[in-house]
PDB file of the backbone (N, CA, C, O) and the ligand in Angstrom, with CONECT records:
HET     ZN  A 101       1
ATOM      1  N   UNK A   1      10.547 -30.254 -38.260  1.00  0.00           N
ATOM      2  CA  UNK A   1      10.137 -28.856 -38.323  1.00  0.00           C
ATOM      3  C   UNK A   1       8.775 -28.756 -39.011  1.00  0.00           C
ATOM      4  O   UNK A   1       8.488 -29.468 -39.973  1.00  0.00           O
ATOM      5  N   UNK A   2       7.955 -27.859 -38.495  1.00  0.00           N
ATOM      6  CA  UNK A   2       6.616 -27.690 -39.043  1.00  0.00           C
ATOM      7  C   UNK A   2       6.692 -26.712 -40.211  1.00  0.00           C
ATOM      8  O   UNK A   2       7.192 -25.598 -40.051  1.00  0.00           O
ATOM      9  N   UNK A   3       6.209 -27.109 -41.363  1.00  0.00           N
ATOM     10  CA  UNK A   3       6.233 -26.173 -42.504  1.00  0.00           C
ATOM     11  C   UNK A   3       5.163 -25.093 -42.345  1.00  0.00           C
ATOM     12  O   UNK A   3       3.978 -25.397 -42.212  1.00  0.00           O
ATOM     13  N   UNK A   4       5.585 -23.856 -42.359  1.00  0.00           N
ATOM     14  CA  UNK A   4       4.659 -22.720 -42.232  1.00  0.00           C
ATOM     15  C   UNK A   4       4.796 -21.872 -43.482  1.00  0.00           C
ATOM     16  O   UNK A   4       5.904 -21.463 -43.828  1.00  0.00           O
ATOM     17  N   UNK A   5       3.707 -21.602 -44.158  1.00  0.00           N
ATOM     18  CA  UNK A   5       3.780 -20.734 -45.343  1.00  0.00           C
ATOM     19  C   UNK A   5       4.161 -19.304 -44.941  1.00  0.00           C
ATOM     20  O   UNK A   5       3.865 -18.852 -43.835  1.00  0.00           O
ATOM     21  N   UNK A   6       4.806 -18.626 -45.842  1.00  0.00           N
ATOM     22  CA  UNK A   6       5.285 -17.263 -45.588  1.00  0.00           C
ATOM     23  C   UNK A   6       4.150 -16.301 -45.209  1.00  0.00           C
ATOM     24  O   UNK A   6       4.321 -15.520 -44.273  1.00  0.00           O
ATOM     25  N   UNK A   7       3.009 -16.324 -45.890  1.00  0.00           N
ATOM     26  CA  UNK A   7       1.930 -15.395 -45.472  1.00  0.00           C
ATOM     27  C   UNK A   7       1.472 -15.622 -44.039  1.00  0.00           C
ATOM     28  O   UNK A   7       1.163 -14.662 -43.333  1.00  0.00           O
ATOM     29  N   UNK A   8       1.423 -16.874 -43.598  1.00  0.00           N
ATOM     30  CA  UNK A   8       1.022 -17.147 -42.211  1.00  0.00           C
ATOM     31  C   UNK A   8       2.084 -16.655 -41.237  1.00  0.00           C
ATOM     32  O   UNK A   8       1.759 -16.176 -40.151  1.00  0.00           O
ATOM     33  N   UNK A   9       3.332 -16.769 -41.616  1.00  0.00           N
ATOM     34  CA  UNK A   9       4.420 -16.298 -40.751  1.00  0.00           C
ATOM     35  C   UNK A   9       4.358 -14.773 -40.602  1.00  0.00           C
ATOM     36  O   UNK A   9       4.526 -14.241 -39.504  1.00  0.00           O
ATOM     37  N   UNK A  10       4.119 -14.088 -41.704  1.00  0.00           N
ATOM     38  CA  UNK A  10       3.992 -12.627 -41.658  1.00  0.00           C
ATOM     39  C   UNK A  10       2.761 -12.239 -40.838  1.00  0.00           C
ATOM     40  O   UNK A  10       2.809 -11.299 -40.044  1.00  0.00           O
ATOM     41  N   UNK A  11       1.666 -12.960 -41.033  1.00  0.00           N
ATOM     42  CA  UNK A  11       0.443 -12.676 -40.277  1.00  0.00           C
ATOM     43  C   UNK A  11       0.667 -12.885 -38.777  1.00  0.00           C
ATOM     44  O   UNK A  11       0.224 -12.072 -37.965  1.00  0.00           O
ATOM     45  N   UNK A  12       1.347 -13.960 -38.410  1.00  0.00           N
ATOM     46  CA  UNK A  12       1.613 -14.233 -36.991  1.00  0.00           C
ATOM     47  C   UNK A  12       2.516 -13.155 -36.403  1.00  0.00           C
ATOM     48  O   UNK A  12       2.290 -12.709 -35.278  1.00  0.00           O
ATOM     49  N   UNK A  13       3.536 -12.730 -37.146  1.00  0.00           N
ATOM     50  CA  UNK A  13       4.418 -11.671 -36.650  1.00  0.00           C
ATOM     51  C   UNK A  13       3.650 -10.363 -36.488  1.00  0.00           C
ATOM     52  O   UNK A  13       3.879  -9.626 -35.529  1.00  0.00           O
ATOM     53  N   UNK A  14       2.751 -10.074 -37.409  1.00  0.00           N
ATOM     54  CA  UNK A  14       1.936  -8.862 -37.313  1.00  0.00           C
ATOM     55  C   UNK A  14       1.010  -8.906 -36.103  1.00  0.00           C
ATOM     56  O   UNK A  14       0.842  -7.903 -35.409  1.00  0.00           O
ATOM     57  N   UNK A  15       0.415 -10.056 -35.852  1.00  0.00           N
ATOM     58  CA  UNK A  15      -0.480 -10.204 -34.691  1.00  0.00           C
ATOM     59  C   UNK A  15       0.309 -10.020 -33.396  1.00  0.00           C
ATOM     60  O   UNK A  15      -0.161  -9.344 -32.480  1.00  0.00           O
ATOM     61  N   UNK A  16       1.474 -10.600 -33.309  1.00  0.00           N
ATOM     62  CA  UNK A  16       2.298 -10.461 -32.097  1.00  0.00           C
ATOM     63  C   UNK A  16       2.705  -8.998 -31.919  1.00  0.00           C
ATOM     64  O   UNK A  16       2.673  -8.480 -30.802  1.00  0.00           O
ATOM     65  N   UNK A  17       3.083  -8.337 -32.993  1.00  0.00           N
ATOM     66  CA  UNK A  17       3.482  -6.929 -32.921  1.00  0.00           C
ATOM     67  C   UNK A  17       2.307  -6.052 -32.468  1.00  0.00           C
ATOM     68  O   UNK A  17       2.474  -5.198 -31.597  1.00  0.00           O
ATOM     69  N   UNK A  18       1.125  -6.256 -33.052  1.00  0.00           N
ATOM     70  CA  UNK A  18      -0.040  -5.458 -32.661  1.00  0.00           C
ATOM     71  C   UNK A  18      -0.490  -5.769 -31.238  1.00  0.00           C
ATOM     72  O   UNK A  18      -0.951  -4.871 -30.534  1.00  0.00           O
ATOM     73  N   UNK A  19      -0.366  -7.010 -30.803  1.00  0.00           N
ATOM     74  CA  UNK A  19      -0.709  -7.359 -29.418  1.00  0.00           C
ATOM     75  C   UNK A  19       0.239  -6.655 -28.445  1.00  0.00           C
ATOM     76  O   UNK A  19      -0.189  -6.210 -27.381  1.00  0.00           O
ATOM     77  N   UNK A  20       1.509  -6.552 -28.797  1.00  0.00           N
ATOM     78  CA  UNK A  20       2.465  -5.835 -27.955  1.00  0.00           C
ATOM     79  C   UNK A  20       2.130  -4.359 -27.854  1.00  0.00           C
ATOM     80  O   UNK A  20       2.173  -3.781 -26.769  1.00  0.00           O
ATOM     81  N   UNK A  21       1.795  -3.747 -28.984  1.00  0.00           N
ATOM     82  CA  UNK A  21       1.415  -2.335 -28.972  1.00  0.00           C
ATOM     83  C   UNK A  21       0.146  -2.132 -28.157  1.00  0.00           C
ATOM     84  O   UNK A  21       0.050  -1.161 -27.406  1.00  0.00           O
ATOM     85  N   UNK A  22      -0.825  -3.021 -28.285  1.00  0.00           N
ATOM     86  CA  UNK A  22      -2.074  -2.916 -27.536  1.00  0.00           C
ATOM     87  C   UNK A  22      -1.815  -3.060 -26.036  1.00  0.00           C
ATOM     88  O   UNK A  22      -2.405  -2.335 -25.235  1.00  0.00           O
ATOM     89  N   UNK A  23      -0.949  -3.977 -25.655  1.00  0.00           N
ATOM     90  CA  UNK A  23      -0.620  -4.175 -24.243  1.00  0.00           C
ATOM     91  C   UNK A  23       0.040  -2.924 -23.661  1.00  0.00           C
ATOM     92  O   UNK A  23      -0.326  -2.488 -22.570  1.00  0.00           O
ATOM     93  N   UNK A  24       0.994  -2.350 -24.363  1.00  0.00           N
ATOM     94  CA  UNK A  24       1.668  -1.135 -23.884  1.00  0.00           C
ATOM     95  C   UNK A  24       0.669   0.020 -23.801  1.00  0.00           C
ATOM     96  O   UNK A  24       0.729   0.823 -22.870  1.00  0.00           O
ATOM     97  N   UNK A  25      -0.242   0.108 -24.762  1.00  0.00           N
ATOM     98  CA  UNK A  25      -1.257   1.163 -24.764  1.00  0.00           C
ATOM     99  C   UNK A  25      -2.158   1.054 -23.541  1.00  0.00           C
ATOM    100  O   UNK A  25      -2.424   2.055 -22.877  1.00  0.00           O
ATOM    101  N   UNK A  26      -2.628  -0.152 -23.239  1.00  0.00           N
ATOM    102  CA  UNK A  26      -3.501  -0.360 -22.084  1.00  0.00           C
ATOM    103  C   UNK A  26      -2.766  -0.021 -20.789  1.00  0.00           C
ATOM    104  O   UNK A  26      -3.337   0.624 -19.909  1.00  0.00           O
ATOM    105  N   UNK A  27      -1.519  -0.443 -20.660  1.00  0.00           N
ATOM    106  CA  UNK A  27      -0.736  -0.131 -19.457  1.00  0.00           C
ATOM    107  C   UNK A  27      -0.544   1.378 -19.317  1.00  0.00           C
ATOM    108  O   UNK A  27      -0.640   1.918 -18.215  1.00  0.00           O
ATOM    109  N   UNK A  28      -0.276   2.053 -20.425  1.00  0.00           N
ATOM    110  CA  UNK A  28      -0.095   3.502 -20.390  1.00  0.00           C
ATOM    111  C   UNK A  28      -1.379   4.205 -19.963  1.00  0.00           C
ATOM    112  O   UNK A  28      -1.326   5.151 -19.177  1.00  0.00           O
ATOM    113  N   UNK A  29      -2.521   3.765 -20.461  1.00  0.00           N
ATOM    114  CA  UNK A  29      -3.794   4.385 -20.086  1.00  0.00           C
ATOM    115  C   UNK A  29      -4.103   4.175 -18.613  1.00  0.00           C
ATOM    116  O   UNK A  29      -4.594   5.093 -17.956  1.00  0.00           O
ATOM    117  N   UNK A  30      -3.830   2.992 -18.080  1.00  0.00           N
ATOM    118  CA  UNK A  30      -4.061   2.730 -16.657  1.00  0.00           C
ATOM    119  C   UNK A  30      -3.185   3.644 -15.812  1.00  0.00           C
ATOM    120  O   UNK A  30      -3.658   4.231 -14.839  1.00  0.00           O
ATOM    121  N   UNK A  31      -1.905   3.768 -16.178  1.00  0.00           N
ATOM    122  CA  UNK A  31      -0.994   4.632 -15.421  1.00  0.00           C
ATOM    123  C   UNK A  31      -1.413   6.091 -15.533  1.00  0.00           C
ATOM    124  O   UNK A  31      -1.324   6.835 -14.556  1.00  0.00           O
ATOM    125  N   UNK A  32      -1.867   6.510 -16.711  1.00  0.00           N
ATOM    126  CA  UNK A  32      -2.276   7.902 -16.907  1.00  0.00           C
ATOM    127  C   UNK A  32      -3.521   8.223 -16.074  1.00  0.00           C
ATOM    128  O   UNK A  32      -3.609   9.302 -15.489  1.00  0.00           O
ATOM    129  N   UNK A  33      -4.473   7.304 -16.016  1.00  0.00           N
ATOM    130  CA  UNK A  33      -5.684   7.553 -15.235  1.00  0.00           C
ATOM    131  C   UNK A  33      -5.390   7.585 -13.743  1.00  0.00           C
ATOM    132  O   UNK A  33      -5.985   8.377 -13.012  1.00  0.00           O
ATOM    133  N   UNK A  34      -4.479   6.733 -13.281  1.00  0.00           N
ATOM    134  CA  UNK A  34      -4.106   6.780 -11.869  1.00  0.00           C
ATOM    135  C   UNK A  34      -3.430   8.101 -11.532  1.00  0.00           C
ATOM    136  O   UNK A  34      -3.703   8.697 -10.489  1.00  0.00           O
ATOM    137  N   UNK A  35      -2.556   8.553 -12.407  1.00  0.00           N
ATOM    138  CA  UNK A  35      -1.869   9.824 -12.175  1.00  0.00           C
ATOM    139  C   UNK A  35      -2.857  10.991 -12.199  1.00  0.00           C
ATOM    140  O   UNK A  35      -2.753  11.906 -11.382  1.00  0.00           O
ATOM    141  N   UNK A  36      -3.798  10.964 -13.116  1.00  0.00           N
ATOM    142  CA  UNK A  36      -4.801  12.033 -13.193  1.00  0.00           C
ATOM    143  C   UNK A  36      -5.700  12.034 -11.967  1.00  0.00           C
ATOM    144  O   UNK A  36      -6.095  13.100 -11.494  1.00  0.00           O
ATOM    145  N   UNK A  37      -6.031  10.848 -11.440  1.00  0.00           N
ATOM    146  CA  UNK A  37      -6.859  10.775 -10.241  1.00  0.00           C
ATOM    147  C   UNK A  37      -6.110  11.346  -9.037  1.00  0.00           C
ATOM    148  O   UNK A  37      -6.709  12.014  -8.195  1.00  0.00           O
ATOM    149  N   UNK A  38      -4.811  11.090  -8.953  1.00  0.00           N
ATOM    150  CA  UNK A  38      -4.023  11.663  -7.855  1.00  0.00           C
ATOM    151  C   UNK A  38      -3.916  13.176  -7.982  1.00  0.00           C
ATOM    152  O   UNK A  38      -3.907  13.884  -6.975  1.00  0.00           O
ATOM    153  N   UNK A  39      -3.834  13.674  -9.208  1.00  0.00           N
ATOM    154  CA  UNK A  39      -3.755  15.126  -9.400  1.00  0.00           C
ATOM    155  C   UNK A  39      -5.067  15.797  -9.021  1.00  0.00           C
ATOM    156  O   UNK A  39      -5.059  16.919  -8.516  1.00  0.00           O
ATOM    157  N   UNK A  40      -6.198  15.128  -9.255  1.00  0.00           N
ATOM    158  CA  UNK A  40      -7.501  15.717  -8.966  1.00  0.00           C
ATOM    159  C   UNK A  40      -7.909  15.569  -7.514  1.00  0.00           C
ATOM    160  O   UNK A  40      -8.916  16.145  -7.102  1.00  0.00           O
ATOM    161  N   UNK A  41      -7.157  14.812  -6.723  1.00  0.00           N
ATOM    162  CA  UNK A  41      -7.569  14.527  -5.352  1.00  0.00           C
ATOM    163  C   UNK A  41      -7.652  15.806  -4.521  1.00  0.00           C
ATOM    164  O   UNK A  41      -8.596  15.970  -3.748  1.00  0.00           O
ATOM    165  N   UNK A  42      -6.693  16.710  -4.661  1.00  0.00           N
ATOM    166  CA  UNK A  42      -6.680  17.938  -3.875  1.00  0.00           C
ATOM    167  C   UNK A  42      -7.296  19.114  -4.622  1.00  0.00           C
ATOM    168  O   UNK A  42      -7.308  20.233  -4.108  1.00  0.00           O
ATOM    169  N   UNK A  43      -7.799  18.880  -5.805  1.00  0.00           N
ATOM    170  CA  UNK A  43      -8.373  19.956  -6.603  1.00  0.00           C
ATOM    171  C   UNK A  43      -9.819  20.207  -6.174  1.00  0.00           C
ATOM    172  O   UNK A  43     -10.602  19.272  -6.007  1.00  0.00           O
ATOM    173  N   UNK A  44     -10.154  21.469  -6.003  1.00  0.00           N
ATOM    174  CA  UNK A  44     -11.504  21.858  -5.587  1.00  0.00           C
ATOM    175  C   UNK A  44     -12.045  22.865  -6.591  1.00  0.00           C
ATOM    176  O   UNK A  44     -11.324  23.747  -7.057  1.00  0.00           O
ATOM    177  N   UNK A  45     -13.319  22.719  -6.916  1.00  0.00           N
ATOM    178  CA  UNK A  45     -13.959  23.688  -7.800  1.00  0.00           C
ATOM    179  C   UNK A  45     -14.921  24.520  -6.970  1.00  0.00           C
ATOM    180  O   UNK A  45     -15.787  23.972  -6.287  1.00  0.00           O
ATOM    181  N   UNK A  46     -14.778  25.829  -7.020  1.00  0.00           N
ATOM    182  CA  UNK A  46     -15.630  26.733  -6.258  1.00  0.00           C
ATOM    183  C   UNK A  46     -17.062  26.620  -6.764  1.00  0.00           C
ATOM    184  O   UNK A  46     -17.316  26.588  -7.968  1.00  0.00           O
ATOM    185  N   UNK A  47     -18.001  26.561  -5.803  1.00  0.00           N
ATOM    186  CA  UNK A  47     -19.390  26.403  -6.202  1.00  0.00           C
ATOM    187  C   UNK A  47     -20.014  27.723  -6.656  1.00  0.00           C
ATOM    188  O   UNK A  47     -21.097  27.717  -7.242  1.00  0.00           O
ATOM    189  N   UNK A  48     -19.350  28.858  -6.395  1.00  0.00           N
ATOM    190  CA  UNK A  48     -19.886  30.147  -6.840  1.00  0.00           C
ATOM    191  C   UNK A  48     -19.293  30.582  -8.174  1.00  0.00           C
ATOM    192  O   UNK A  48     -20.028  30.868  -9.119  1.00  0.00           O
ATOM    193  N   UNK A  49     -17.958  30.632  -8.251  1.00  0.00           N
ATOM    194  CA  UNK A  49     -17.336  31.169  -9.460  1.00  0.00           C
ATOM    195  C   UNK A  49     -16.783  30.066 -10.366  1.00  0.00           C
ATOM    196  O   UNK A  49     -16.246  30.371 -11.431  1.00  0.00           O
ATOM    197  N   UNK A  50     -16.898  28.798  -9.976  1.00  0.00           N
ATOM    198  CA  UNK A  50     -16.450  27.617 -10.725  1.00  0.00           C
ATOM    199  C   UNK A  50     -14.951  27.636 -11.029  1.00  0.00           C
ATOM    200  O   UNK A  50     -14.496  26.959 -11.951  1.00  0.00           O
ATOM    201  N   UNK A  51     -14.192  28.397 -10.265  1.00  0.00           N
ATOM    202  CA  UNK A  51     -12.744  28.389 -10.455  1.00  0.00           C
ATOM    203  C   UNK A  51     -12.156  27.202  -9.705  1.00  0.00           C
ATOM    204  O   UNK A  51     -12.583  26.891  -8.593  1.00  0.00           O
ATOM    205  N   UNK A  52     -11.187  26.547 -10.308  1.00  0.00           N
ATOM    206  CA  UNK A  52     -10.552  25.392  -9.684  1.00  0.00           C
ATOM    207  C   UNK A  52      -9.293  25.828  -8.955  1.00  0.00           C
ATOM    208  O   UNK A  52      -8.501  26.615  -9.473  1.00  0.00           O
ATOM    209  N   UNK A  53      -9.120  25.308  -7.750  1.00  0.00           N
ATOM    210  CA  UNK A  53      -7.926  25.612  -6.977  1.00  0.00           C
ATOM    211  C   UNK A  53      -7.586  24.416  -6.107  1.00  0.00           C
ATOM    212  O   UNK A  53      -8.417  23.533  -5.899  1.00  0.00           O
ATOM    213  N   UNK A  54      -6.378  24.391  -5.607  1.00  0.00           N
ATOM    214  CA  UNK A  54      -5.936  23.287  -4.757  1.00  0.00           C
ATOM    215  C   UNK A  54      -5.894  23.750  -3.319  1.00  0.00           C
ATOM    216  O   UNK A  54      -5.555  24.898  -3.032  1.00  0.00           O
ATOM    217  N   UNK A  55      -6.243  22.843  -2.412  1.00  0.00           N
ATOM    218  CA  UNK A  55      -6.195  23.125  -0.990  1.00  0.00           C
ATOM    219  C   UNK A  55      -5.867  21.835  -0.253  1.00  0.00           C
ATOM    220  O   UNK A  55      -6.209  20.743  -0.708  1.00  0.00           O
ATOM    221  N   UNK A  56      -5.207  21.971   0.877  1.00  0.00           N
ATOM    222  CA  UNK A  56      -4.853  20.788   1.662  1.00  0.00           C
ATOM    223  C   UNK A  56      -6.077  20.259   2.394  1.00  0.00           C
ATOM    224  O   UNK A  56      -7.040  20.986   2.638  1.00  0.00           O
ATOM    225  N   UNK A  57      -6.019  18.977   2.739  1.00  0.00           N
ATOM    226  CA  UNK A  57      -7.134  18.344   3.436  1.00  0.00           C
ATOM    227  C   UNK A  57      -7.255  18.830   4.879  1.00  0.00           C
ATOM    228  O   UNK A  57      -8.291  18.617   5.510  1.00  0.00           O
ATOM    229  N   UNK A  58      -6.222  19.477   5.411  1.00  0.00           N
ATOM    230  CA  UNK A  58      -6.252  19.904   6.802  1.00  0.00           C
ATOM    231  C   UNK A  58      -7.272  21.008   7.022  1.00  0.00           C
ATOM    232  O   UNK A  58      -7.861  21.099   8.100  1.00  0.00           O
ATOM    233  N   UNK A  59      -7.489  21.847   6.020  1.00  0.00           N
ATOM    234  CA  UNK A  59      -8.457  22.934   6.141  1.00  0.00           C
ATOM    235  C   UNK A  59      -9.845  22.369   5.859  1.00  0.00           C
ATOM    236  O   UNK A  59     -10.073  21.755   4.817  1.00  0.00           O
ATOM    237  N   UNK A  60     -10.790  22.585   6.812  1.00  0.00           N
ATOM    238  CA  UNK A  60     -12.112  21.979   6.640  1.00  0.00           C
ATOM    239  C   UNK A  60     -12.915  22.676   5.545  1.00  0.00           C
ATOM    240  O   UNK A  60     -13.556  22.003   4.738  1.00  0.00           O
ATOM    241  N   UNK A  61     -12.896  23.991   5.501  1.00  0.00           N
ATOM    242  CA  UNK A  61     -13.609  24.740   4.468  1.00  0.00           C
ATOM    243  C   UNK A  61     -12.632  25.712   3.804  1.00  0.00           C
ATOM    244  O   UNK A  61     -12.551  26.870   4.211  1.00  0.00           O
ATOM    245  N   UNK A  62     -11.907  25.271   2.813  1.00  0.00           N
ATOM    246  CA  UNK A  62     -10.936  26.157   2.165  1.00  0.00           C
ATOM    247  C   UNK A  62     -11.633  27.303   1.422  1.00  0.00           C
ATOM    248  O   UNK A  62     -12.692  27.125   0.820  1.00  0.00           O
ATOM    249  N   UNK A  63     -11.011  28.472   1.483  1.00  0.00           N
ATOM    250  CA  UNK A  63     -11.585  29.654   0.839  1.00  0.00           C
ATOM    251  C   UNK A  63     -11.101  29.753  -0.599  1.00  0.00           C
ATOM    252  O   UNK A  63      -9.941  29.478  -0.904  1.00  0.00           O
ATOM    253  N   UNK A  64     -12.005  30.146  -1.464  1.00  0.00           N
ATOM    254  CA  UNK A  64     -11.656  30.337  -2.874  1.00  0.00           C
ATOM    255  C   UNK A  64     -10.740  31.551  -2.995  1.00  0.00           C
ATOM    256  O   UNK A  64     -11.057  32.602  -2.437  1.00  0.00           O
ATOM    257  N   UNK A  65      -9.623  31.445  -3.699  1.00  0.00           N
ATOM    258  CA  UNK A  65      -8.739  32.606  -3.845  1.00  0.00           C
ATOM    259  C   UNK A  65      -9.335  33.691  -4.744  1.00  0.00           C
ATOM    260  O   UNK A  65      -8.858  34.825  -4.729  1.00  0.00           O
ATOM    261  N   UNK A  66     -10.350  33.370  -5.511  1.00  0.00           N
ATOM    262  CA  UNK A  66     -10.939  34.350  -6.426  1.00  0.00           C
ATOM    263  C   UNK A  66     -12.055  35.146  -5.761  1.00  0.00           C
ATOM    264  O   UNK A  66     -12.054  36.376  -5.816  1.00  0.00           O
ATOM    265  N   UNK A  67     -13.021  34.450  -5.124  1.00  0.00           N
ATOM    266  CA  UNK A  67     -14.181  35.142  -4.572  1.00  0.00           C
ATOM    267  C   UNK A  67     -14.248  35.073  -3.051  1.00  0.00           C
ATOM    268  O   UNK A  67     -15.053  35.783  -2.449  1.00  0.00           O
ATOM    269  N   UNK A  68     -13.425  34.238  -2.410  1.00  0.00           N
ATOM    270  CA  UNK A  68     -13.413  34.159  -0.955  1.00  0.00           C
ATOM    271  C   UNK A  68     -14.503  33.289  -0.369  1.00  0.00           C
ATOM    272  O   UNK A  68     -14.694  33.299   0.847  1.00  0.00           O
ATOM    273  N   UNK A  69     -15.215  32.549  -1.170  1.00  0.00           N
ATOM    274  CA  UNK A  69     -16.294  31.701  -0.681  1.00  0.00           C
ATOM    275  C   UNK A  69     -15.727  30.406  -0.089  1.00  0.00           C
ATOM    276  O   UNK A  69     -14.804  29.823  -0.658  1.00  0.00           O
ATOM    277  N   UNK A  70     -16.279  29.945   1.065  1.00  0.00           N
ATOM    278  CA  UNK A  70     -15.830  28.668   1.611  1.00  0.00           C
ATOM    279  C   UNK A  70     -16.383  27.502   0.784  1.00  0.00           C
ATOM    280  O   UNK A  70     -17.527  27.539   0.333  1.00  0.00           O
ATOM    281  N   UNK A  71     -15.562  26.477   0.594  1.00  0.00           N
ATOM    282  CA  UNK A  71     -15.953  25.331  -0.235  1.00  0.00           C
ATOM    283  C   UNK A  71     -15.660  24.035   0.504  1.00  0.00           C
ATOM    284  O   UNK A  71     -14.774  23.985   1.357  1.00  0.00           O
ATOM    285  N   UNK A  72     -16.397  23.000   0.178  1.00  0.00           N
ATOM    286  CA  UNK A  72     -16.145  21.680   0.729  1.00  0.00           C
ATOM    287  C   UNK A  72     -15.139  20.944  -0.147  1.00  0.00           C
ATOM    288  O   UNK A  72     -14.882  21.331  -1.287  1.00  0.00           O
ATOM    289  N   UNK A  73     -14.578  19.876   0.410  1.00  0.00           N
ATOM    290  CA  UNK A  73     -13.596  19.071  -0.327  1.00  0.00           C
ATOM    291  C   UNK A  73     -14.300  18.077  -1.240  1.00  0.00           C
ATOM    292  O   UNK A  73     -14.309  16.878  -0.961  1.00  0.00           O
ATOM    293  N   UNK A  74     -14.872  18.550  -2.293  1.00  0.00           N
ATOM    294  CA  UNK A  74     -15.482  17.698  -3.297  1.00  0.00           C
ATOM    295  C   UNK A  74     -14.715  17.933  -4.589  1.00  0.00           C
ATOM    296  O   UNK A  74     -14.820  19.005  -5.186  1.00  0.00           O
ATOM    297  N   UNK A  75     -13.943  16.941  -5.028  1.00  0.00           N
ATOM    298  CA  UNK A  75     -13.177  17.163  -6.247  1.00  0.00           C
ATOM    299  C   UNK A  75     -14.093  17.324  -7.452  1.00  0.00           C
ATOM    300  O   UNK A  75     -15.155  16.703  -7.504  1.00  0.00           O
ATOM    301  N   UNK A  76     -13.704  18.137  -8.409  1.00  0.00           N
ATOM    302  CA  UNK A  76     -14.556  18.326  -9.596  1.00  0.00           C
ATOM    303  C   UNK A  76     -14.627  17.044 -10.410  1.00  0.00           C
ATOM    304  O   UNK A  76     -13.698  16.236 -10.425  1.00  0.00           O
ATOM    305  N   UNK A  77     -15.757  16.884 -11.087  1.00  0.00           N
ATOM    306  CA  UNK A  77     -15.940  15.706 -11.927  1.00  0.00           C
ATOM    307  C   UNK A  77     -15.017  15.779 -13.126  1.00  0.00           C
ATOM    308  O   UNK A  77     -14.643  16.853 -13.597  1.00  0.00           O
ATOM    309  N   UNK A  78     -14.663  14.594 -13.602  1.00  0.00           N
ATOM    310  CA  UNK A  78     -13.772  14.530 -14.757  1.00  0.00           C
ATOM    311  C   UNK A  78     -14.492  14.981 -16.012  1.00  0.00           C
ATOM    312  O   UNK A  78     -13.904  15.667 -16.848  1.00  0.00           O
ATOM    313  N   UNK A  79     -15.769  14.605 -16.160  1.00  0.00           N
ATOM    314  CA  UNK A  79     -16.549  15.021 -17.333  1.00  0.00           C
ATOM    315  C   UNK A  79     -17.740  15.830 -16.882  1.00  0.00           C
ATOM    316  O   UNK A  79     -18.531  16.280 -17.711  1.00  0.00           O
TER     317      UNK A  79
HETATM  318 ZN    ZN A 101     -14.888  31.252  -6.031  1.00  0.00          ZN2+
END
């Protein structure tokens, strides 16, 4: 058996624990960004009144429910 001092054992356990938390965090962020991208796919921002609304891809120029202006299927930017 390899002799390991107690501080090194605690340090190794801490590193493994933090690596696990970091891995779960990264996986959660990837899943969250994919879900947010799917939610924004059908979202349209009106170029006149800047109101966001959803419309199906079947309609070529969906009308804004607020001002009635026709809009193209350009999803709004995230930032
Ligand atoms: Zn509008």
